[in-house]
C-alpha positions as CSV (number, residue, x, y, z in Angstrom):
1,M,50.5,215.8,51.0
2,E,51.4,217.4,54.6
3,R,54.0,216.2,56.6
4,K,52.6,214.4,59.4
5,Q,50.5,212.8,57.0
6,F,54.0,211.9,55.0
7,L,55.3,210.8,58.0
8,K,52.8,208.3,58.8
9,S,52.6,207.3,55.6
10,L,56.2,205.8,55.9
11,G,55.1,204.4,59.3
12,W,57.1,206.1,61.5
13,S,55.2,206.2,64.3
14,T,56.2,208.3,65.8
15,L,69.1,239.5,63.2
16,V,68.8,237.0,66.4
17,T,67.8,238.5,69.7
18,P,68.6,237.0,72.5
19,V,61.3,235.7,79.5
20,L,62.8,233.4,81.5
21,M,62.1,229.4,81.6
22,G,58.6,228.6,83.1
23,C,58.9,225.1,85.9
24,K,58.8,221.9,83.5
25,D,55.9,221.1,82.5
26,E,55.1,217.5,83.5
27,S,51.6,217.4,82.0
28,N,53.2,216.9,78.1
29,D,56.6,215.3,79.3
30,P,57.2,212.2,81.9
31,S,59.3,212.7,84.7
32,P,61.8,215.9,84.4
33,V,64.7,214.4,81.7
34,S,68.1,216.8,81.1
35,D,71.6,216.0,80.1
36,T,72.1,214.5,83.5
37,D,69.8,211.5,83.0
38,N,70.9,210.1,80.1
39,S,74.6,210.2,81.1
40,D,74.1,206.9,83.1
41,E,76.6,204.4,83.5
42,S,75.1,202.0,81.3
43,C,76.8,203.6,78.5
44,T,73.7,202.9,76.3
45,V,73.7,203.7,72.4
46,T,71.8,206.6,71.6
47,P,68.8,205.3,70.0
48,S,68.8,205.4,65.8
49,E,65.9,207.6,64.3
50,T,65.6,208.8,60.8
51,A,67.2,211.5,59.2
52,G,64.0,212.5,56.5
53,P,62.5,214.2,55.3
54,F,65.0,217.0,55.0
55,P,68.7,215.4,55.4
56,T,71.5,218.2,54.7
57,K,72.3,217.1,50.3
58,S,75.9,217.9,50.6
59,P,77.3,218.6,54.2
60,S,80.5,217.9,53.4
61,T,80.5,222.0,52.2
62,L,78.6,222.9,55.1
63,I,81.9,223.2,57.6
64,M,80.8,226.1,59.7
65,E,80.4,226.8,63.7
66,N,78.0,229.4,63.2
67,I,74.8,227.9,60.8
68,T,72.4,231.2,61.4
69,S,72.8,232.5,58.1
70,D,70.0,234.9,57.5
71,R,67.5,233.2,60.0
72,S,65.9,235.5,62.6
73,G,65.0,234.0,66.0
74,I,66.2,233.8,69.7
75,A,69.6,233.4,70.0
76,M,70.8,229.5,71.1
77,S,74.5,227.9,71.3
78,V,75.0,224.0,70.9
79,K,77.1,221.8,72.8
80,I,77.2,218.0,71.8
81,T,79.4,215.7,73.8
82,V,80.1,212.5,71.8
83,Q,81.1,209.2,73.7
84,N,81.9,205.6,72.5
85,S,80.3,202.7,74.0
86,N,83.0,200.5,72.8
87,N,85.6,202.2,75.3
88,G,83.9,202.7,78.2
89,C,81.8,205.9,77.1
90,E,85.1,207.9,76.8
91,P,85.2,210.9,74.8
92,L,85.3,210.8,70.7
93,S,87.7,212.8,69.0
94,G,87.7,213.0,65.4
95,A,84.2,212.1,65.0
96,V,82.3,214.4,62.3
97,V,79.0,215.6,63.5
98,D,76.5,217.1,61.3
99,V,73.5,219.0,62.5
100,W,70.5,220.5,60.6
101,H,66.9,222.0,62.2
102,C,64.1,224.3,60.7
103,D,63.8,228.1,60.9
104,K,61.6,229.8,63.1
105,D,58.2,229.3,60.8
106,G,59.6,225.4,60.7
107,Y,60.8,225.4,57.4
108,Y,64.0,223.5,56.7
109,S,66.7,225.1,53.7
110,E,67.5,222.7,50.4
111,Y,63.9,221.8,50.2
112,G,60.5,223.7,48.9
113,G,58.2,223.8,46.4
114,T,56.6,220.5,47.4
115,G,53.2,219.2,49.0
116,M,55.7,218.6,52.0
117,Q,56.9,222.2,52.2
118,Q,55.3,225.1,50.0
119,A,57.9,227.9,50.8
120,N,60.9,227.2,48.7
121,F,64.3,227.4,50.0
122,T,66.2,225.0,47.4
123,S,68.6,227.3,47.2
124,S,69.2,228.1,50.7
125,H,71.5,226.4,52.8
126,F,70.6,227.7,56.5
127,L,70.5,226.0,59.8
128,R,72.7,223.5,58.9
129,G,76.5,222.6,59.4
130,R,79.1,220.3,60.4
131,Q,82.0,220.3,62.9
132,T,84.5,217.6,64.4
133,T,84.5,216.7,67.8
134,N,87.7,217.8,70.0
135,A,89.8,215.5,72.5
136,D,87.1,216.0,75.1
137,G,84.5,214.7,72.4
138,Q,82.7,218.0,71.8
139,V,81.4,220.3,69.0
140,G,79.9,223.5,69.1
141,F,77.2,225.0,67.0
142,T,75.8,228.7,67.4
143,T,72.5,228.9,65.8
144,I,68.7,230.0,66.9
145,F,65.8,228.1,68.9
146,P,63.8,226.3,65.8
147,G,60.5,226.5,65.4
148,W,57.8,223.8,64.9
149,Y,55.4,221.9,62.2
150,S,52.5,220.3,62.3
151,G,52.9,216.8,63.6
152,R,56.6,217.0,65.4
153,A,57.9,218.3,68.5
154,P,60.3,220.3,68.1
155,H,63.8,219.1,67.7
156,I,67.4,219.0,66.0
157,H,68.8,216.4,63.7
158,V,72.3,215.0,63.9
159,H,74.0,212.8,61.9
160,I,77.8,211.3,63.3
161,Y,80.7,209.7,61.4
162,D,83.7,208.7,62.2
163,A,87.0,210.0,60.7
164,N,87.1,208.0,58.2
165,G,83.5,209.1,57.1
166,K,81.8,205.9,58.2
167,S,78.0,206.2,59.5
168,L,77.9,205.9,63.1
169,L,74.5,207.3,64.3
170,V,71.8,209.1,62.8
171,T,69.6,210.6,65.8
172,Q,67.7,213.6,67.3
173,I,67.4,215.9,70.1
174,A,64.3,216.8,71.8
175,F,63.4,220.1,74.0
176,P,62.1,220.4,76.8
177,T,58.1,221.1,76.7
178,S,58.5,224.3,79.2
179,T,61.2,226.1,77.3
180,C,59.6,225.7,74.2
181,D,56.3,227.0,75.6
182,T,58.1,230.1,76.9
183,V,59.7,230.5,73.4
184,Y,56.7,230.4,71.4
185,T,54.4,232.6,73.9
186,S,56.7,235.2,74.8
187,A,59.1,235.8,71.8
188,D,56.1,236.4,69.4
189,Q,58.1,238.7,67.2
190,F,59.4,235.9,66.0
191,Y,57.4,232.8,67.1
192,T,54.0,233.4,65.2
193,K,52.1,230.1,65.3
194,G,51.8,229.7,69.5
195,K,52.6,226.2,70.9
196,Q,53.5,223.4,69.3
197,D,50.5,221.2,68.3
198,T,52.5,217.5,69.0
199,S,54.1,217.0,72.4
200,N,57.2,215.5,73.1
201,I,55.1,212.0,74.4
202,S,53.0,211.9,71.2
203,D,55.5,212.7,69.0
204,N,56.3,209.4,66.9
205,I,59.8,210.0,67.2
206,F,60.1,210.4,70.9
207,A,57.6,208.5,72.2
208,D,59.7,205.4,72.9
209,S,63.0,207.4,73.8
210,L,62.3,210.5,75.3
211,D,64.6,209.9,78.4
212,Q,67.6,209.4,75.7
213,E,67.2,212.1,73.4
214,M,66.1,214.7,75.5
215,S,68.4,217.7,75.8
216,T,69.3,219.9,78.6
217,V,68.3,223.9,78.1
218,T,69.1,226.6,79.9
219,G,68.9,230.7,79.7
220,S,65.8,232.9,78.4
221,V,64.5,234.6,75.8
222,T,66.5,237.8,76.5
223,D,69.9,236.2,76.9
224,G,69.4,233.7,74.8
225,F,69.7,229.7,75.2
226,E,72.4,227.1,75.4
227,L,71.9,223.6,74.9
228,S,73.7,220.7,75.7
229,H,73.9,217.1,75.1
230,R,75.6,213.9,75.5
231,I,75.5,211.2,72.5
232,V,76.6,207.7,72.4
233,V,77.9,205.8,69.6
234,A,79.3,202.1,69.0
235,A,82.7,203.1,67.7
């Protein structure tokens, strides 16, 4: 079964070489959104999303900042800021943040050999990692710009726990369409499938929550990219 069909069946409507980003493609996304847009005064908790179908199986064993492993692609650093809605959106220190995403070809580690993902990476642990937020509520990861697979817009998964291991939020991070278009058409030494087949507003996960889950991405194919994103939890 293809991943897109699997998602629908569950009712989800929804080494590294670092071309300049184009203007925002507003034909695929609604009004331009960025990290600034989701940092409003309302302090709204970030929408919860599914962790599947490829969540990290043993995240506590993957405490690392550089999650690239042996995967090739365009270099990208990820900075996530976690804030607490129950404390006026002050930074949340001591929170545990797990991230995971697919590689340049759309494959996940820890899974494979099935109709969901034919390529078998069950014994690999690339592009997955865990960090604890500092006093500013921030964590950072070194990784690559993810690829895409049919039926989903490019994304990063995030699971946040409190210091005691209680789950606070599972969510996903979206990417600006113009940046993705640039990467997937200009860096064809890595990304060979061309532009993604699903836009952010057509994606069953992001369609109703894109303004809160859109990241800010700066940089270039030549120099690499930096993604920043703010996530609000109720801790």
